[in-house]
C-alpha positions as CSV (number, residue, x, y, z in Angstrom):
1,M,-1.7,101.1,22.8
2,D,1.2,102.5,24.6
3,A,4.2,104.2,22.9
4,I,6.5,101.2,22.9
5,T,4.0,98.9,21.3
6,Q,3.1,101.5,18.7
7,S,6.8,102.1,17.9
8,L,7.4,98.3,17.6
9,W,4.5,98.0,15.1
10,I,5.8,100.9,13.0
11,T,9.3,99.3,13.0
12,L,7.9,95.9,12.0
13,V,5.8,97.3,9.2
14,S,8.6,99.5,7.8
15,M,11.1,96.7,7.9
16,G,8.6,94.5,6.1
17,L,8.2,97.1,3.4
18,V,11.9,97.4,3.0
19,F,12.5,93.7,2.6
20,A,9.5,93.4,0.3
21,S,10.9,96.1,-1.9
22,L,14.3,94.5,-1.9
23,L,12.8,91.2,-3.0
24,L,10.8,93.0,-5.7
25,L,14.0,94.7,-7.0
26,A,15.9,91.4,-7.0
27,G,13.1,89.7,-9.0
28,A,12.9,92.5,-11.5
29,M,16.7,92.4,-12.0
30,S,16.6,88.6,-12.5
31,L,13.7,89.0,-15.0
32,M,15.5,91.7,-17.0
33,T,18.7,89.7,-17.2
34,R,16.8,86.7,-18.6
35,L,14.8,88.8,-21.1
36,F,17.7,90.9,-22.4
37,R,20.4,88.3,-22.4
38,D,22.9,88.5,-25.3
39,R,22.2,85.8,-27.8
40,E,25.2,83.8,-29.1
41,E,25.8,84.4,-32.7
42,S,26.1,81.3,-34.9
43,L,29.5,81.1,-36.4
44,A,29.9,80.2,-40.1
45,P,31.7,77.0,-40.6
46,V,35.4,77.4,-41.5
47,P,36.2,75.8,-44.8
48,S,38.9,73.2,-44.3
49,G,41.8,72.9,-46.6
50,E,44.4,75.2,-48.1
51,A,42.8,78.4,-46.9
52,T,43.2,77.6,-43.3
53,K,46.9,76.6,-43.7
54,E,47.6,79.9,-45.4
55,D,45.9,81.7,-42.6
56,E,48.0,79.9,-40.0
57,K,51.1,80.7,-41.9
58,A,50.1,84.4,-42.1
59,R,49.4,84.4,-38.3
60,A,52.8,82.8,-37.6
61,A,54.6,85.3,-39.8
62,A,52.8,88.2,-38.0
63,A,53.7,86.8,-34.6
64,A,57.3,86.4,-35.6
65,V,57.5,90.0,-36.9
66,A,55.9,91.2,-33.7
67,I,58.4,89.3,-31.5
68,A,61.3,90.6,-33.6
69,L,60.1,94.2,-33.3
70,A,59.6,93.9,-29.6
71,G,63.1,92.4,-29.2
72,Q,64.6,95.3,-31.2
73,S,62.9,97.9,-29.1
74,Q,64.2,96.5,-25.9
75,S,67.8,97.4,-25.4
76,A,70.5,95.3,-23.7
77,A,72.1,96.1,-20.4
78,R,72.6,99.8,-19.6
79,P,75.3,101.2,-17.5
80,L,74.1,102.2,-14.0
81,T,74.5,105.8,-13.1
82,L,74.8,106.7,-9.5
83,P,72.5,109.6,-8.4
84,E,74.2,112.8,-7.3
85,P,74.7,113.0,-3.6
86,A,71.9,115.0,-2.1
87,L,72.6,118.0,0.1
88,I,70.8,117.8,3.4
89,G,69.3,120.7,5.1
90,A,70.0,122.0,8.6
91,W,66.8,120.5,10.1
92,Q,67.6,117.1,8.6
93,L,71.2,117.2,9.8
94,G,70.0,118.2,13.3
95,M,67.5,115.3,13.5
96,R,70.1,112.8,12.3
97,T,72.6,114.0,14.8
98,R,70.0,113.7,17.6
99,Q,69.2,110.2,16.5
100,M,72.8,109.2,16.5
101,T,73.4,110.6,20.0
102,Q,70.3,108.8,21.3
103,K,71.5,105.5,19.8
104,G,74.9,106.0,21.4
105,E,73.3,106.7,24.8
106,T,71.2,103.5,24.7
107,S,74.2,101.4,23.8
108,R,76.2,102.9,26.7
109,R,73.3,102.2,29.2
110,S,73.0,98.6,28.3
111,K,76.7,97.9,29.1
């Protein structure tokens, strides 16, 4: 066999091994998810009657208290305060001046 044929066979065998191992891993993961699946717990039946009405009333009261507390913690409109004017440095002033002069030159050229 020449070198090209031998390298093609090595490539074919190694790619086959890679795909076979990937299929084996996918099968193992599928098997483990089926074996170790969480089982649903059976829920005890809720007794109907007066107990559930009391529970609903308690939940409604708790929700009302939570909403009232949340409303109290949020304040109404606040006055807006303007930030202090920032002092600009020499480099920033120079760059702004250059930009303004460039804008002025382009508007003069277009006329």
